[in-house]
All heavy atoms as TSV, in Angstrom:
chain	resi	resn	atom	element	x	y	z
A	1	MET	N	N	-84.220	-33.013	73.912
A	1	MET	CA	C	-85.135	-33.300	72.802
A	1	MET	C	C	-85.028	-32.223	71.717
A	1	MET	O	O	-84.885	-32.515	70.543
A	1	MET	CB	C	-86.569	-33.371	73.351
A	1	MET	CG	C	-87.644	-33.609	72.322
A	1	MET	SD	S	-87.493	-35.259	71.602
A	1	MET	CE	C	-88.666	-35.141	70.294
A	2	LEU	N	N	-85.076	-30.972	72.145
A	2	LEU	CA	C	-85.044	-29.870	71.191
A	2	LEU	C	C	-83.681	-29.762	70.506
A	2	LEU	O	O	-83.602	-29.504	69.305
A	2	LEU	CB	C	-85.387	-28.559	71.915
A	2	LEU	CG	C	-85.644	-27.354	71.003
A	2	LEU	CD1	C	-86.847	-27.616	70.124
A	2	LEU	CD2	C	-85.834	-26.095	71.821
A	3	SER	N	N	-82.599	-29.989	71.262
A	3	SER	CA	C	-81.257	-29.862	70.684
A	3	SER	C	C	-81.030	-30.933	69.612
A	3	SER	O	O	-80.425	-30.658	68.578
A	3	SER	CB	C	-80.190	-29.973	71.770
A	3	SER	OG	O	-80.252	-31.248	72.374
A	4	THR	N	N	-81.527	-32.152	69.833
A	4	THR	CA	C	-81.367	-33.191	68.811
A	4	THR	C	C	-82.151	-32.826	67.559
A	4	THR	O	O	-81.700	-33.055	66.438
A	4	THR	CB	C	-81.840	-34.560	69.339
A	4	THR	OG1	O	-83.194	-34.440	69.791
A	4	THR	CG2	C	-80.971	-35.040	70.477
A	5	PHE	N	N	-83.318	-32.216	67.738
A	5	PHE	CA	C	-84.132	-31.801	66.594
A	5	PHE	C	C	-83.412	-30.728	65.767
A	5	PHE	O	O	-83.373	-30.805	64.548
A	5	PHE	CB	C	-85.484	-31.267	67.096
A	5	PHE	CG	C	-86.399	-30.828	65.996
A	5	PHE	CD1	C	-86.990	-31.761	65.162
A	5	PHE	CD2	C	-86.673	-29.481	65.799
A	5	PHE	CE1	C	-87.833	-31.370	64.137
A	5	PHE	CE2	C	-87.511	-29.083	64.773
A	5	PHE	CZ	C	-88.094	-30.029	63.947
A	6	THR	N	N	-82.808	-29.737	66.464
A	6	THR	CA	C	-82.096	-28.679	65.735
A	6	THR	C	C	-80.871	-29.257	65.036
A	6	THR	O	O	-80.542	-28.851	63.927
A	6	THR	CB	C	-81.671	-27.549	66.692
A	6	THR	OG1	O	-80.983	-28.125	67.799
A	6	THR	CG2	C	-82.875	-26.774	67.189
A	7	LYS	N	N	-80.188	-30.216	65.668
A	7	LYS	CA	C	-79.032	-30.844	65.010
A	7	LYS	C	C	-79.471	-31.566	63.742
A	7	LYS	O	O	-78.808	-31.485	62.706
A	7	LYS	CB	C	-78.351	-31.833	65.964
A	7	LYS	CG	C	-77.485	-31.185	67.004
A	7	LYS	CD	C	-76.824	-32.231	67.875
A	7	LYS	CE	C	-76.044	-31.584	69.003
A	7	LYS	NZ	N	-75.476	-32.574	69.927
A	8	LYS	N	N	-80.601	-32.265	63.827
A	8	LYS	CA	C	-81.104	-32.982	62.643
A	8	LYS	C	C	-81.440	-32.008	61.521
A	8	LYS	O	O	-81.112	-32.245	60.352
A	8	LYS	CB	C	-82.335	-33.817	63.001
A	8	LYS	CG	C	-82.016	-35.115	63.700
A	8	LYS	CD	C	-83.274	-35.915	63.961
A	8	LYS	CE	C	-82.953	-37.214	64.690
A	8	LYS	NZ	N	-84.168	-37.983	64.980
A	9	THR	N	N	-82.095	-30.904	61.863
A	9	THR	CA	C	-82.455	-29.947	60.821
A	9	THR	C	C	-81.204	-29.319	60.219
A	9	THR	O	O	-81.138	-29.086	59.011
A	9	THR	CB	C	-83.370	-28.843	61.381
A	9	THR	OG1	O	-82.763	-28.286	62.549
A	9	THR	CG2	C	-84.738	-29.390	61.728
A	10	LYS	N	N	-80.176	-29.047	61.052
A	10	LYS	CA	C	-78.937	-28.468	60.517
A	10	LYS	C	C	-78.267	-29.437	59.549
A	10	LYS	O	O	-77.798	-29.024	58.484
A	10	LYS	CB	C	-77.985	-28.114	61.661
A	10	LYS	CG	C	-78.358	-26.825	62.377
A	10	LYS	CD	C	-77.372	-26.500	63.476
A	10	LYS	CE	C	-77.799	-25.241	64.222
A	10	LYS	NZ	N	-76.911	-24.957	65.359
A	11	THR	N	N	-78.221	-30.720	59.902
A	11	THR	CA	C	-77.595	-31.684	58.990
A	11	THR	C	C	-78.420	-31.815	57.710
A	11	THR	O	O	-77.866	-31.938	56.621
A	11	THR	CB	C	-77.449	-33.067	59.658
A	11	THR	OG1	O	-78.720	-33.471	60.175
A	11	THR	CG2	C	-76.434	-33.028	60.777
A	12	MET	N	N	-79.748	-31.755	57.832
A	12	MET	CA	C	-80.590	-31.818	56.637
A	12	MET	C	C	-80.320	-30.615	55.729
A	12	MET	O	O	-80.231	-30.750	54.510
A	12	MET	CB	C	-82.074	-31.843	57.021
A	12	MET	CG	C	-82.591	-33.222	57.425
A	12	MET	SD	S	-84.293	-33.184	57.982
A	12	MET	CE	C	-85.108	-32.598	56.520
A	13	LEU	N	N	-80.176	-29.435	56.316
A	13	LEU	CA	C	-79.888	-28.241	55.521
A	13	LEU	C	C	-78.540	-28.366	54.824
A	13	LEU	O	O	-78.398	-28.009	53.660
A	13	LEU	CB	C	-79.904	-26.993	56.417
A	13	LEU	CG	C	-81.290	-26.442	56.755
A	13	LEU	CD1	C	-81.189	-25.347	57.803
A	13	LEU	CD2	C	-81.977	-25.919	55.505
A	14	LYS	N	N	-77.534	-28.903	55.532
A	14	LYS	CA	C	-76.226	-29.081	54.909
A	14	LYS	C	C	-76.321	-30.054	53.741
A	14	LYS	O	O	-75.736	-29.835	52.690
A	14	LYS	CB	C	-75.212	-29.598	55.944
A	14	LYS	CG	C	-74.652	-28.509	56.820
A	14	LYS	CD	C	-73.546	-29.045	57.703
A	14	LYS	CE	C	-72.978	-27.949	58.596
A	14	LYS	NZ	N	-71.921	-28.458	59.482
A	15	ASP	N	N	-77.067	-31.145	53.915
A	15	ASP	CA	C	-77.243	-32.097	52.819
A	15	ASP	C	C	-77.919	-31.431	51.626
A	15	ASP	O	O	-77.539	-31.661	50.472
A	15	ASP	CB	C	-78.076	-33.305	53.276
A	15	ASP	CG	C	-77.290	-34.201	54.230
A	15	ASP	OD1	O	-76.044	-34.067	54.271
A	15	ASP	OD2	O	-77.916	-35.020	54.915
A	16	LEU	N	N	-78.919	-30.596	51.888
A	16	LEU	CA	C	-79.595	-29.897	50.799
A	16	LEU	C	C	-78.630	-28.972	50.073
A	16	LEU	O	O	-78.627	-28.913	48.840
A	16	LEU	CB	C	-80.769	-29.080	51.352
A	16	LEU	CG	C	-82.100	-29.817	51.485
A	16	LEU	CD1	C	-83.108	-28.923	52.193
A	16	LEU	CD2	C	-82.621	-30.228	50.130
A	17	GLU	N	N	-77.793	-28.249	50.833
A	17	GLU	CA	C	-76.833	-27.349	50.195
A	17	GLU	C	C	-75.856	-28.132	49.334
A	17	GLU	O	O	-75.523	-27.722	48.226
A	17	GLU	CB	C	-76.096	-26.538	51.260
A	17	GLU	CG	C	-76.959	-25.430	51.875
A	17	GLU	CD	C	-76.250	-24.724	53.020
A	17	GLU	OE1	O	-75.104	-25.096	53.321
A	17	GLU	OE2	O	-76.849	-23.821	53.608
A	18	ASN	N	N	-75.404	-29.276	49.829
A	18	ASN	CA	C	-74.497	-30.105	49.032
A	18	ASN	C	C	-75.193	-30.572	47.759
A	18	ASN	O	O	-74.596	-30.579	46.688
A	18	ASN	CB	C	-74.019	-31.311	49.842
A	18	ASN	CG	C	-73.067	-30.901	50.960
A	18	ASN	OD1	O	-72.499	-29.823	50.921
A	18	ASN	ND2	N	-72.911	-31.755	51.948
A	19	GLY	N	N	-76.435	-30.963	47.856
A	19	GLY	CA	C	-77.193	-31.387	46.686
A	19	GLY	C	C	-77.340	-30.260	45.681
A	19	GLY	O	O	-77.183	-30.458	44.484
A	20	GLU	N	N	-77.629	-29.046	46.191
A	20	GLU	CA	C	-77.761	-27.898	45.288
A	20	GLU	C	C	-76.438	-27.624	44.591
A	20	GLU	O	O	-76.403	-27.310	43.401
A	20	GLU	CB	C	-78.224	-26.665	46.072
A	20	GLU	CG	C	-79.696	-26.699	46.451
A	20	GLU	CD	C	-80.094	-25.520	47.305
A	20	GLU	OE1	O	-79.223	-24.695	47.617
A	20	GLU	OE2	O	-81.282	-25.427	47.662
A	21	GLY	N	N	-75.333	-27.743	45.324
A	21	GLY	CA	C	-74.027	-27.540	44.711
A	21	GLY	C	C	-73.777	-28.552	43.606
A	21	GLY	O	O	-73.251	-28.211	42.546
A	22	MET	N	N	-74.177	-29.794	43.844
A	22	MET	CA	C	-74.009	-30.825	42.817
A	22	MET	C	C	-74.849	-30.495	41.597
A	22	MET	O	O	-74.404	-30.637	40.462
A	22	MET	CB	C	-74.412	-32.199	43.364
A	22	MET	CG	C	-73.375	-32.835	44.265
A	22	MET	SD	S	-73.946	-34.372	44.995
A	22	MET	CE	C	-74.344	-35.320	43.538
A	23	ILE	N	N	-76.079	-30.032	41.820
A	23	ILE	CA	C	-76.969	-29.699	40.703
A	23	ILE	C	C	-76.367	-28.549	39.895
A	23	ILE	O	O	-76.333	-28.587	38.659
A	23	ILE	CB	C	-78.376	-29.327	41.226
A	23	ILE	CG1	C	-79.065	-30.575	41.785
A	23	ILE	CG2	C	-79.218	-28.682	40.141
A	23	ILE	CD1	C	-80.328	-30.278	42.557
A	24	VAL	N	N	-75.866	-27.526	40.598
A	24	VAL	CA	C	-75.307	-26.355	39.911
A	24	VAL	C	C	-74.077	-26.757	39.109
A	24	VAL	O	O	-73.911	-26.345	37.951
A	24	VAL	CB	C	-74.977	-25.246	40.932
A	24	VAL	CG1	C	-74.122	-24.161	40.297
A	24	VAL	CG2	C	-76.264	-24.648	41.482
A	25	SER	N	N	-73.204	-27.583	39.702
A	25	SER	CA	C	-72.002	-27.990	38.960
A	25	SER	C	C	-72.395	-28.856	37.768
A	25	SER	O	O	-71.792	-28.747	36.696
A	25	SER	CB	C	-71.037	-28.742	39.873
A	25	SER	OG	O	-71.608	-29.947	40.331
A	26	GLY	N	N	-73.415	-29.685	37.928
A	26	GLY	CA	C	-73.889	-30.479	36.794
A	26	GLY	C	C	-74.420	-29.599	35.684
A	26	GLY	O	O	-74.147	-29.831	34.501
A	27	MET	N	N	-75.166	-28.563	36.058
A	27	MET	CA	C	-75.683	-27.641	35.045
A	27	MET	C	C	-74.543	-26.906	34.345
A	27	MET	O	O	-74.605	-26.665	33.135
A	27	MET	CB	C	-76.642	-26.627	35.687
A	27	MET	CG	C	-77.965	-27.227	36.134
A	27	MET	SD	S	-78.907	-26.090	37.138
A	27	MET	CE	C	-79.776	-25.198	35.877
A	28	GLN	N	N	-73.496	-26.553	35.114
A	28	GLN	CA	C	-72.350	-25.890	34.490
A	28	GLN	C	C	-71.683	-26.797	33.477
A	28	GLN	O	O	-71.312	-26.354	32.386
A	28	GLN	CB	C	-71.339	-25.474	35.561
A	28	GLN	CG	C	-71.755	-24.239	36.326
A	28	GLN	CD	C	-70.744	-23.861	37.390
A	28	GLN	OE1	O	-69.905	-24.673	37.780
A	28	GLN	NE2	N	-70.824	-22.649	37.865
A	29	TRP	N	N	-71.538	-28.095	33.813
A	29	TRP	CA	C	-70.920	-29.025	32.865
A	29	TRP	C	C	-71.787	-29.192	31.634
A	29	TRP	O	O	-71.289	-29.274	30.518
A	29	TRP	CB	C	-70.655	-30.379	33.529
A	29	TRP	CG	C	-69.394	-30.364	34.320
A	29	TRP	CD1	C	-69.282	-30.409	35.681
A	29	TRP	CD2	C	-68.071	-30.268	33.807
A	29	TRP	NE1	N	-67.964	-30.347	36.030
A	29	TRP	CE2	C	-67.194	-30.261	34.913
A	29	TRP	CE3	C	-67.541	-30.168	32.522
A	29	TRP	CZ2	C	-65.810	-30.176	34.745
A	29	TRP	CZ3	C	-66.167	-30.081	32.367
A	29	TRP	CH2	C	-65.324	-30.087	33.465
A	30	ILE	N	N	-73.128	-29.216	31.821
A	30	ILE	CA	C	-74.040	-29.332	30.673
A	30	ILE	C	C	-73.892	-28.101	29.774
A	30	ILE	O	O	-73.823	-28.210	28.546
A	30	ILE	CB	C	-75.497	-29.502	31.166
A	30	ILE	CG1	C	-75.663	-30.880	31.801
A	30	ILE	CG2	C	-76.487	-29.295	30.037
A	30	ILE	CD1	C	-76.977	-31.066	32.520
A	31	LEU	N	N	-73.818	-26.920	30.401
A	31	LEU	CA	C	-73.654	-25.690	29.614
A	31	LEU	C	C	-72.335	-25.696	28.853
A	31	LEU	O	O	-72.283	-25.291	27.687
A	31	LEU	CB	C	-73.712	-24.468	30.538
A	31	LEU	CG	C	-75.101	-23.923	30.840
A	31	LEU	CD1	C	-75.014	-22.811	31.881
A	31	LEU	CD2	C	-75.738	-23.390	29.575
A	32	ARG	N	N	-71.260	-26.164	29.516
A	32	ARG	CA	C	-69.971	-26.239	28.827
A	32	ARG	C	C	-70.063	-27.169	27.631
A	32	ARG	O	O	-69.556	-26.865	26.553
A	32	ARG	CB	C	-68.890	-26.737	29.784
A	32	ARG	CG	C	-68.461	-25.687	30.785
A	32	ARG	CD	C	-67.463	-26.248	31.764
A	32	ARG	NE	N	-67.226	-25.311	32.853
A	32	ARG	CZ	C	-66.715	-25.662	34.012
A	32	ARG	NH1	N	-66.403	-26.917	34.250
A	32	ARG	NH2	N	-66.516	-24.758	34.950
A	33	GLY	N	N	-70.708	-28.304	27.815
A	33	GLY	CA	C	-70.867	-29.255	26.711
A	33	GLY	C	C	-71.654	-28.649	25.567
A	33	GLY	O	O	-71.286	-28.802	24.396
A	34	VAL	N	N	-72.731	-27.948	25.903
A	34	VAL	CA	C	-73.556	-27.327	24.857
A	34	VAL	C	C	-72.748	-26.281	24.099
A	34	VAL	O	O	-72.792	-26.215	22.864
A	34	VAL	CB	C	-74.825	-26.702	25.488
A	34	VAL	CG1	C	-75.528	-25.775	24.513
A	34	VAL	CG2	C	-75.763	-27.806	25.949
A	35	LEU	N	N	-71.994	-25.459	24.828
A	35	LEU	CA	C	-71.193	-24.426	24.167
A	35	LEU	C	C	-70.131	-25.046	23.271
A	35	LEU	O	O	-69.918	-24.591	22.145
A	35	LEU	CB	C	-70.539	-23.527	25.216
A	35	LEU	CG	C	-71.460	-22.478	25.844
A	35	LEU	CD1	C	-70.773	-21.794	27.019
A	35	LEU	CD2	C	-71.869	-21.443	24.821
A	36	LEU	N	N	-69.458	-26.090	23.768
A	36	LEU	CA	C	-68.427	-26.739	22.948
A	36	LEU	C	C	-69.033	-27.345	21.696
A	36	LEU	O	O	-68.496	-27.188	20.596
A	36	LEU	CB	C	-67.719	-27.820	23.777
A	36	LEU	CG	C	-66.599	-27.326	24.680
A	36	LEU	CD1	C	-66.088	-28.453	25.549
A	36	LEU	CD2	C	-65.477	-26.741	23.850
A	37	THR	N	N	-70.173	-28.013	21.847
A	37	THR	CA	C	-70.797	-28.604	20.659
A	37	THR	C	C	-71.222	-27.519	19.687
A	37	THR	O	O	-71.066	-27.685	18.471
A	37	THR	CB	C	-72.050	-29.422	21.037
A	37	THR	OG1	O	-72.261	-29.383	22.435
A	37	THR	CG2	C	-71.952	-30.844	20.579
A	38	PHE	N	N	-71.761	-26.423	20.211
A	38	PHE	CA	C	-72.165	-25.330	19.331
A	38	PHE	C	C	-70.974	-24.791	18.550
A	38	PHE	O	O	-71.068	-24.554	17.345
A	38	PHE	CB	C	-72.813	-24.211	20.157
A	38	PHE	CG	C	-73.158	-22.997	19.348
A	38	PHE	CD1	C	-74.227	-23.018	18.474
A	38	PHE	CD2	C	-72.392	-21.845	19.444
A	38	PHE	CE1	C	-74.544	-21.900	17.715
A	38	PHE	CE2	C	-72.701	-20.728	18.697
A	38	PHE	CZ	C	-73.773	-20.761	17.836
A	39	LEU	N	N	-69.841	-24.598	19.252
A	39	LEU	CA	C	-68.647	-24.094	18.563
A	39	LEU	C	C	-68.168	-25.082	17.515
A	39	LEU	O	O	-67.854	-24.710	16.383
A	39	LEU	CB	C	-67.535	-23.823	19.585
A	39	LEU	CG	C	-67.717	-22.555	20.419
A	39	LEU	CD1	C	-66.661	-22.504	21.512
A	39	LEU	CD2	C	-67.642	-21.326	19.545
A	40	ILE	N	N	-68.133	-26.364	17.888
A	40	ILE	CA	C	-67.630	-27.382	16.962
A	40	ILE	C	C	-68.535	-27.483	15.735
A	40	ILE	O	O	-68.058	-27.668	14.611
A	40	ILE	CB	C	-67.510	-28.738	17.688
A	40	ILE	CG1	C	-66.379	-28.663	18.719
A	40	ILE	CG2	C	-67.282	-29.872	16.713
A	40	ILE	CD1	C	-66.355	-29.821	19.684
A	41	VAL	N	N	-69.842	-27.337	15.926
A	41	VAL	CA	C	-70.773	-27.461	14.796
A	41	VAL	C	C	-70.797	-26.173	13.974
A	41	VAL	O	O	-70.863	-26.231	12.746
A	41	VAL	CB	C	-72.188	-27.807	15.331
A	41	VAL	CG1	C	-73.233	-27.632	14.246
A	41	VAL	CG2	C	-72.202	-29.227	15.873
A	42	SER	N	N	-70.740	-25.022	14.623
A	42	SER	CA	C	-70.954	-23.759	13.906
A	42	SER	C	C	-69.781	-23.387	13.007
A	42	SER	O	O	-69.993	-22.772	11.965
A	42	SER	CB	C	-71.226	-22.632	14.887
A	42	SER	OG	O	-70.087	-22.405	15.695
A	43	VAL	N	N	-68.554	-23.735	13.393
A	43	VAL	CA	C	-67.401	-23.339	12.573
A	43	VAL	C	C	-67.449	-23.985	11.187
A	43	VAL	O	O	-67.364	-23.274	10.179
A	43	VAL	CB	C	-66.079	-23.639	13.318
A	43	VAL	CG1	C	-64.886	-23.497	12.387
A	43	VAL	CG2	C	-65.942	-22.719	14.521
A	44	PRO	N	N	-67.611	-25.313	11.048
A	44	PRO	CA	C	-67.707	-25.875	9.694
A	44	PRO	C	C	-68.918	-25.368	8.917
A	44	PRO	O	O	-68.823	-25.142	7.705
A	44	PRO	CB	C	-67.816	-27.384	9.929
A	44	PRO	CG	C	-67.355	-27.602	11.308
A	44	PRO	CD	C	-67.641	-26.353	12.058
A	45	VAL	N	N	-70.036	-25.162	9.602
A	45	VAL	CA	C	-71.230	-24.654	8.916
A	45	VAL	C	C	-70.960	-23.246	8.383
A	45	VAL	O	O	-71.301	-22.928	7.244
A	45	VAL	CB	C	-72.444	-24.667	9.871
A	45	VAL	CG1	C	-73.607	-23.872	9.301
A	45	VAL	CG2	C	-72.862	-26.094	10.170
A	46	PHE	N	N	-70.326	-22.419	9.196
A	46	PHE	CA	C	-69.984	-21.067	8.765
A	46	PHE	C	C	-69.049	-21.107	7.551
A	46	PHE	O	O	-69.259	-20.387	6.562
A	46	PHE	CB	C	-69.339	-20.308	9.918
A	46	PHE	CG	C	-68.822	-18.959	9.543
A	46	PHE	CD1	C	-69.696	-17.901	9.352
A	46	PHE	CD2	C	-67.465	-18.743	9.375
A	46	PHE	CE1	C	-69.219	-16.648	8.998
A	46	PHE	CE2	C	-66.984	-17.499	9.023
A	46	PHE	CZ	C	-67.862	-16.452	8.838
A	47	LEU	N	N	-68.029	-21.951	7.623
A	47	LEU	CA	C	-67.102	-22.054	6.499
A	47	LEU	C	C	-67.805	-22.553	5.237
A	47	LEU	O	O	-67.558	-22.052	4.141
A	47	LEU	CB	C	-65.942	-22.991	6.867
A	47	LEU	CG	C	-64.977	-22.451	7.923
A	47	LEU	CD1	C	-63.981	-23.518	8.307
A	47	LEU	CD2	C	-64.263	-21.213	7.413
A	48	TYR	N	N	-68.705	-23.510	5.395
A	48	TYR	CA	C	-69.441	-24.039	4.252
A	48	TYR	C	C	-70.312	-22.955	3.619
A	48	TYR	O	O	-70.376	-22.823	2.402
A	48	TYR	CB	C	-70.289	-25.225	4.698
A	48	TYR	CG	C	-71.154	-25.786	3.595
A	48	TYR	CD1	C	-70.591	-26.492	2.539
A	48	TYR	CD2	C	-72.527	-25.601	3.619
A	48	TYR	CE1	C	-71.378	-27.001	1.522
A	48	TYR	CE2	C	-73.323	-26.109	2.612
A	48	TYR	CZ	C	-72.751	-26.803	1.560
A	48	TYR	OH	O	-73.529	-27.307	0.565
A	49	ILE	N	N	-70.965	-22.141	4.457
A	49	ILE	CA	C	-71.820	-21.073	3.929
A	49	ILE	C	C	-70.967	-20.031	3.210
A	49	ILE	O	O	-71.331	-19.538	2.136
A	49	ILE	CB	C	-72.655	-20.439	5.070
A	49	ILE	CG1	C	-73.714	-21.447	5.536
A	49	ILE	CG2	C	-73.307	-19.158	4.621
A	49	ILE	CD1	C	-74.450	-21.022	6.779
A	50	MET	N	N	-69.805	-19.706	3.789
A	50	MET	CA	C	-68.911	-18.736	3.148
A	50	MET	C	C	-68.441	-19.276	1.786
A	50	MET	O	O	-68.253	-18.520	0.844
A	50	MET	CB	C	-67.706	-18.461	4.040
A	50	MET	CG	C	-68.006	-17.643	5.250
A	50	MET	SD	S	-68.457	-15.953	4.856
A	50	MET	CE	C	-70.183	-15.946	5.245
A	51	TRP	N	N	-68.245	-20.585	1.709
A	51	TRP	CA	C	-67.818	-21.199	0.460
A	51	TRP	C	C	-68.972	-21.264	-0.546
A	51	TRP	O	O	-68.767	-21.173	-1.739
A	51	TRP	CB	C	-67.278	-22.612	0.751
A	51	TRP	CG	C	-66.953	-23.406	-0.466
A	51	TRP	CD1	C	-65.869	-23.271	-1.262
A	51	TRP	CD2	C	-67.723	-24.485	-1.000
A	51	TRP	NE1	N	-65.908	-24.191	-2.263
A	51	TRP	CE2	C	-67.045	-24.943	-2.132
A	51	TRP	CE3	C	-68.941	-25.097	-0.642
A	51	TRP	CZ2	C	-67.533	-26.005	-2.906
A	51	TRP	CZ3	C	-69.422	-26.132	-1.402
A	51	TRP	CH2	C	-68.715	-26.574	-2.528
A	52	LEU	N	N	-70.201	-21.388	-0.031
A	52	LEU	CA	C	-71.369	-21.543	-0.886
A	52	LEU	C	C	-71.822	-20.215	-1.488
A	52	LEU	O	O	-72.253	-20.160	-2.634
A	52	LEU	CB	C	-72.505	-22.163	-0.062
A	52	LEU	CG	C	-73.695	-22.736	-0.803
A	52	LEU	CD1	C	-73.287	-24.045	-1.470
A	52	LEU	CD2	C	-74.833	-22.988	0.162
A	53	ILE	N	N	-71.699	-19.121	-0.734
A	53	ILE	CA	C	-72.248	-17.833	-1.166
A	53	ILE	C	C	-71.646	-17.358	-2.490
A	53	ILE	O	O	-72.423	-16.957	-3.375
A	53	ILE	CB	C	-72.082	-16.780	-0.026
A	53	ILE	CG1	C	-73.137	-17.025	1.050
A	53	ILE	CG2	C	-72.227	-15.365	-0.580
A	53	ILE	CD1	C	-72.962	-16.162	2.285
A	54	PRO	N	N	-70.343	-17.380	-2.720
A	54	PRO	CA	C	-69.842	-16.899	-4.013
A	54	PRO	C	C	-70.330	-17.735	-5.195
A	54	PRO	O	O	-70.486	-17.201	-6.304
A	54	PRO	CB	C	-68.315	-17.018	-3.884
A	54	PRO	CG	C	-68.072	-17.052	-2.426
A	54	PRO	CD	C	-69.258	-17.712	-1.821
A	55	SER	N	N	-70.588	-19.011	-4.974
A	55	SER	CA	C	-71.039	-19.866	-6.085
A	55	SER	C	C	-72.513	-19.635	-6.410
A	55	SER	O	O	-72.988	-20.118	-7.426
A	55	SER	CB	C	-70.784	-21.323	-5.767
A	55	SER	OG	O	-71.552	-21.692	-4.635
A	56	LEU	N	N	-73.231	-18.911	-5.557
A	56	LEU	CA	C	-74.642	-18.650	-5.863
A	56	LEU	C	C	-74.712	-17.537	-6.844
A	56	LEU	O	O	-74.875	-16.766	-7.310
A	56	LEU	CB	C	-75.416	-18.281	-4.589
A	56	LEU	CG	C	-75.562	-19.391	-3.577
A	56	LEU	CD1	C	-76.241	-18.864	-2.314
A	56	LEU	CD2	C	-76.442	-20.517	-4.134
């Protein structure tokens, strides 16, 4: 009885660890996306501001 209970808890813990790994990898992909979008947006904005400043 006790051994089956410990086996169940061990498998539950492994499932939780796998879920946490999925969450962490998902967060990493979200961060990568945010960084890429920031870079893609900031470069033209920076160039536009550099072009705008002398005309002011």
